[in-house]
N, C-alpha and C positions, 0 to 999 in steps of 0.2 A: 390412614396409617395408624397402627396401634401405638399409643403412647405408653410410657412406663406405668403411669397411673391406671390406664385401661387394662394393661396386662396384670397388674397386681389385683385389680378387681376381678378379672377372669379367674385367676388362680385362687382367690379367696373362696370362690364358689358359694356354698351355703353357710359358711361361717359368717357371723356378724362382725362388723368392724370392731365392736367391743371385744369379742372373743379373740380376734387376731391381735389386737392391741395388747391384751393381757398376756398372750402367748409370747410376744416379742418384747415385752416390758416397755411399752410406750403408751401414749395417750390415744384414746379413740379419735379425738379431733385431729391428731397428727396423721393417722391413717386416712381420715376423710379428706384432708387437704392434699395428701399425695395422690389419692384416687381422682381428685378433681383437677390434678395437674397445677395446683397452686404453688407447690414446691416439690423438690425431689426427696428431701430427707437425706440422711447420710448413707454412704455405701455400706457401712456396718449394719444399718437397719435393713437395707436391701438383702444383705447376706442372711440375717436372722429370719426374715420373711421367706426367703428362698428355702432355708432348711425346714422351717415349720410347715410350709405348704408343699414341700417335696417337689419343687419346680425344676430340679435338675440343672440349676445354673441359669435358667432362662430369665429369671427376675434380675439377677446380677448383670447379665448381658444387656438387658433392656435399660437398667440404670446407667451402665457405662455409656451406652449409645446416647441416652438422653443427656447425660452430663457433658459428653463431648460436644453435642449439638448446642447446648446452652453456652458452653465455653466459647464456641466459635461465634455465636451471636454476640456475646459480650465483647469478644476481641474485635469483631467488626465494628461494634458500636464505639469501642475505645479508639479504634483507628479512624473512624469517621470524625469523632470529636478532635482527634489529633490533627487530621487533615484540615478540618474547618479552621482550627486555630492557626495552622501554618499558612493557609490561604489568606486569612485575615491579616496576619503579620506581613505577608507579601504585599497585600493591598495598601497597608499603612506605609510600607517602605517605598511605595511608588510615589508618595508625596501628595498626590491629588487623585480624586476619583477618576478624573479624565485620563490620567496617566496609566491606570490599571485597566487591562482589557475587559470588555464586557463579558467575555467567556469566563473570566475569573469570578465575576459577580454571579453568573448563571450557575457555576459550580458551587459557590458558597451557598446560594439560595437552595439548591437541590440538596446539599448536605444537611442544611439546617432543617429541611422538611423531611429528611430521612430517605430521599431518593437514592437509587443506586448510582454510585460514582466509582464503580470498580474499573478494572483494566478493560473489561468487556465494553464498557461505555466509551472508553477512549478508542478502542479498536473500531467501534462503529463510526466515530468521528473520522478516523483515518480512512475507512471504507467510503464514507461520503465524499471526502476530498479526492479519492481515487477516481470517482466519476466526474466531479466538477472541474478537475484540472484541465479537461479537454475544452471546456467552453467558457470558464470564468476569465474575465479580463485579468491580465498579468498583475496590474497594480493592486486590484482587489485581492487576488489570490495571495500575493506576497504579504500584504498587510494582515490579512485574516489568519493565515497560517502562522505568521510571526506571533500574533496574539495567542493562538492555541499553544504554540511551543513555549511561550513565556509562562503560561499557566501550568503546562505539563511539567516544566522545569521545577516549579514550586511543589507540584505533586510528587515528583520523583525525589526531591530533597526530603519530603516528609515521610515517604513510604519506607518502612523498616523491614518488610517481609521480602526475602530474596526472590521468591516466585513471582510476587506482584511486580517487583522492580524489573524483572526480566520481561514480563508482559508489557510493561510501560515502555521499556527500551525498544521493543519491537515497534510499538506505535510511533515513538519518536523518530525512529529510523525511516518509517514510511513518510512521515510529514517532511522530513529533511529531503527525501527523494523528490517530493513534489516541488519543493523550493528549488532544488538544484536543477531540475528539468526546466523550470520556468526561467531561471537565470540564464540557462543555456539558450533558450529560445530568444532571449533578449540580447544575446551576444556577450553577456557578462560572464565569460568563461572562467576567469580567475576566482570569482566569488562562487560560481557553481562547483568548481573542483573542491573547494573547502567543504561544502555541504555533502558532496559525494563521499569524501573521505570519512567524515564524521558518521554518516549513515552506515558505511561499511564497518567502521570500528565498533559502533554500538551493537552490531549483530555478531561480532566475532566470538563472544562467549555464550551466546544463546543456544548454539547447537542447531539453529534453524537454517539448514543448508538451502532449502527451497527459497526462502525469503532472501537469503544472501545472494543466491544466483539471480534473483529478480532485481536486486539492487545493482549487481554487477552488469546485468543485461541492459538496464536503462542507462547506466553510466556509459557503457560501451557505445550506445547509440549516439550520445553526445560526443563521444570521442571521434566519431566520423566527421564532425564538423568544427571542432573547437581548436584545430591546429595541432593536435597530437599526431605522432607518427602512425599512419594507418597500418603499417607492418606490425608495430607494437600492439595496436588495438586488436588486430586479428590474432596475434599470438596469445594475448591475454585471454581473449574469448575462448580459444582452444583449451587453455589451461583451466578456465572456469567451468567449461563443459565437462571436464574430467572429474569434477567434484561428485557428480551424481548422474546416473543414466535415467532416473525416474522422470516421466513426462511432467513438465511444469511450464508455467508461463515464462519463468526466468530462462529455462533452457531454450525455449522457442525464441526468445529475444536474442540470446547469444548466437544462435544459429543464423538469425536474420542479420545480425551485425557481421558475422563471418562471411556470409554471402555478399553483402553490400561492400564490405571492405576489400574482399578479394576482387570484386568487379572494379573497384576504384584503382586497384593495383594492376589491373589487366590480366589477372590470373583466372582465365576462363574456367579451367578445369576445377579449381578449388571452389570458385563461386557457384558453379552449377551443381557440384556435389553437395555443398551446404544447402543449396536451394531445394534439392531433392530430399535431403534429410528433413528439412523444415516442413515440406509438404506432407511427408509421412507423419511427422509429429503433430501437426495441426489437428488432425482428427482424433488424437489421443488426449489432448490437453483438456483437463477439466476446466470448464468456464469458456470453452471455445464457442463463439457465436458468429453469426454472419456479419453483424454490424459493429463497427468500431465505436469507441466512445463510451461503452458501458462502464468500463473501469480499466485503470492501469493494471489491474490484477487479472484481467481477462486476456485471451489471445483470440480475437475475432478473425474471421476470414479476410476482412479488409486488410489486416496487417500482413497476411501472406501475400495477397494480391499487390499491396503496396511494395513489398520487398521484391516481388517478381518484376514489377514495373521498373523499379530502380535498377535492378541487376541487368535486365534485358536491354534497357535503354543504354546503359554504359557499355555493354558488350557489343552493341550494334545489332542486336537481334530484334530489329524494329517491328516485325510482324508479331512476335511473341509479346513485346512490350505493349503494342497497341491492344492486343487481346486482354492483357492484365489490366491495363488502364480502363478499358471499357467496362470490364466486370467490377472493378473497384469503385469507379465513379457511380455506377448504378446502385451500389450498396450504401454509399455514404448518405446520411440524412442531412437536411439543410443546416442543422446547427453545427455540423462538423466541417463547415466551409474552410476553416483554417487548415485542417489535415487534407481535405480534398484538393486544396489549391496546390499542394506539393505534387500530387499525382497529375494535376492539370499541367503543371510546369514540366513534368516528365514528358507529357505529350508534346508540349512546345519544343522540347529538346529533340524528340523523335522527328518532328517536322523539319527542324533546322538541319539535323544530321542527314536527312534524306534529300536535302537540297531545296526544300520548300521554304521560301523566304517568309511565308505567313507564320512560321514559328516565332519570329521576332514580334510580329504584331500580336500574336496570341499571348506571348509572355508579358508584353506591356499591358494587355487587357486584363490579365490575371491580377497584376499588381494594382491596376486601377479599380477593379471591382471589389477587391478585398479591403476591408477597413484597415487603415494604417496601424491600428492597435493590434491587428492580427498578423502583421508582417513579422516573420521570424528569420533568424540567421540561417535556419535550415532551408527555408524557401529561397533565400538569396543565393545560397550555395548551389541549388539546382538551377536557378536562373543563370548562373555563371556558365553552365553547360551550353545554354542557348547562345551566349555570346561567343564561346569558344568554337561552336560549330559554324558560325557565320561571322567571323570577326570584322570583315570589311563591308558587310551588308548595311543598307540604310536602316537606321534605328539601333544598330548594335552598340554604337558609342553611347547613345542616350541610355540604353538599358544598363550598360556597364556603370555609368555614373549613378544610376538609381540604386544599384546594389553594391557599390564599391566598398562600403564599410564592412560588409560581411562576405564578399566574394573571396573564394579560396581556390587553390589549384585542384583540378579534378583528379589527376593521377599523380602518384608519388613514385619516385624511383626507389628501388629496394637497396 
């Protein structure tokens, strides 16, 4: 890329630096330093050079661009020093080194070394968590994201540029979603609801409809299991879908919730219509993959099949449910055992509803095989279907006891 100094040298042509310096009333060394990009000189000097060399404004334009770029670099450097100071003060405020997250130390070291600590770097942190949230143990996830949010709070407090603050708010909202989802899995629904609300509020002024639909979609999934009115969850999903017709992961998630919620209410027509819309959308969504677990920001085929399994199981369409379960389980990788167990529990419910008592045995086996740390309120909710399908069968009472803290009613009256 041609610099201002290079352009001045090109327009000087066969004139010597001495000749140009005399013509614009400056020193030869000044012209030499400008052409070597040691400094820019003044805009007034650029204007004189432009007139003398008949550059038609090109030298002035080059000087303006160079001055703007230099100012941006100086601003970034100033903001870097300001952020480094803010993080240092936050670390001191923590009282001890052990009380300040390691992420804060990493950020400070990077800033001191001149590494990029922009909003894009925080966006990458959020993207990494979007993948790890499917496999990381809940206690590790909560602790580490809490640390990230603590450091991000200090960064937000220090950031003075509105555009950067908006970008950082988007990242904070994503981290809060990962926390809320994890608390929901643990059955800590009151805590989860606070984080869901904050994530939504953080995005209210950003104008990012797609990301806000994404937050609402994942929140609605939790709403199917946390004791909220299923009718209200479905109605809210319909309202959130109206925000935008553009294909997105958030829109797919909302349609999935609408299909599942309608099935829970026994509204076959509404459930199957939403399922059909979801199937059409899945092929359009950017980021759609065959395998789940890539990221919370993807809409893989497994999530469509999971939704189909859920809906068809509840509606008693057992052959369709079995087909969806077979296809879904074939796609799940081994590390996705936590999510696959929910589909396996759907299958246990299908067996129980068809009168096959092995459904109860299968449900117990799923709980036995899955590490206790991977048991979730969602899994227990589906296990409740098995109990409801065969309440008096051998093993039903034992299964009910195992899931009692999270078992909820399958259907809701409107």
